Structure formats: C-alpha cells, structure tokens
N, C-alpha and C positions, 0 to 999 in steps of 0.2 A: 827914340830907338818900336818900336816895335818889340808888338809883344814874339817873343818866341811859339815854337809850335806848339808843345809844350801847352801851353796856357793856354791860349789858342782852342788847341782838343781836348780833354784832360775829360776828365769818370764827370766829371759836375755836366758838361756841355754837348758831351756826344755820350754815346749810349748803343752796345749792341742787341738785337731786341727782333722777337721775330717778329714783322709788321703786321700781323693778323693777332696776338698774342699782345703783341704791347698793349697797358688799359688806360695810362696816363692820357691822352690824348686831351682826355677831357681841363689837363691842370696847365694848358700853355694855352695866352693870348692870340695867340696869332701863329696858326698855322697854315708855312708855306711847303707846298711842292712840283716840280716836273716834272708830271707825266710819266709813275718812277713805275710802271707798266707797259709792256704794247700790246699784251694779248688785251681788246679790246673789253673781253667779260671781265677781268683778273680787274682793268683800269677804273669798270663799272663800277662793279662791287664797293674798291678803295674807296674811292670816291665816293658814295652813298655814304661809307659806315663814315671817312672824316664829316663827313655835311654832318648826321649826325649825332659824332661826338660831338663836336667843338664847342665852346661852353658859351653858352648864350651872353652876346655884350661880341664872343670874338672875334675873331676877322682873318682870313681865309684868299689868301692871296695863294691862284693854282691852275699856273701856267698849265697851257695845251689840255685843256679837261675836253674829255668822249662824249660828257654829256648837257646837254645846254637846261637843264629840267631845270637847276636850280634861280634861273630868270620864270619861273613858277614856283616856287617854294615861299611861303609866305616867311619863312620865318629869317629871309637874309634878306636882304636890300643889298645893291648893287654900287659901291661908291666913289668909281666912276667909270666914266662911257666907254672906255679900247683897255683900259685896263684889266686883268682879270679878278679883279679884289673885291669879299661880298665882306661883309657882318654879317654878321648874328643875332638876330632879335634878344632883346635882355639884356642883363644891363652889368658886366664883371667884378 
C-alpha cells in the first residue's frame, strides 16, 4: 500500500521557512529546484545562494536556471550533457 499523505509530508520531511533566512541548505547532499522566482533578479540571487551553500560533493538539480554562469564555475561539473544536473567539487 502507498504511504499516507501524513507519512509523506510530515514535519521531518517538509518545513515552512523563509527561503532567504533558511540556514541549513548545506545539510543536504542533493538540492532540487524548479525556478522558484519569476523575477529574474530574485532568481539569479537565489541560484547564487544555493550554489554557494550546497555542500562540497553535493548534487544540484536546477531546472530552468536563469543564468549559465555555473558552466564557468570551477566548483561545479556537469553530470549530464542535456539534463540540468551538476556536482560540486569536494567530498560529502
């Protein structure tokens, strides 16, 4: 049987927090986002923040990035030629 909604979305899996104030991005080995902002400046700021805070060895899955500067960022290597998946240098 499928898990209940409560089991899938309990307080250990989902939390409510301000995206800019949240301080634990570096606790995750994988960060996925699907362009959370429609305003370009906010999206660019968000992308940079996530790239800076992602732990070394972490994986970033970033659909609809507004910037391609990650291609020139030595901290990151693209894991797939077509999919928006990168690895940050270092070890987990």
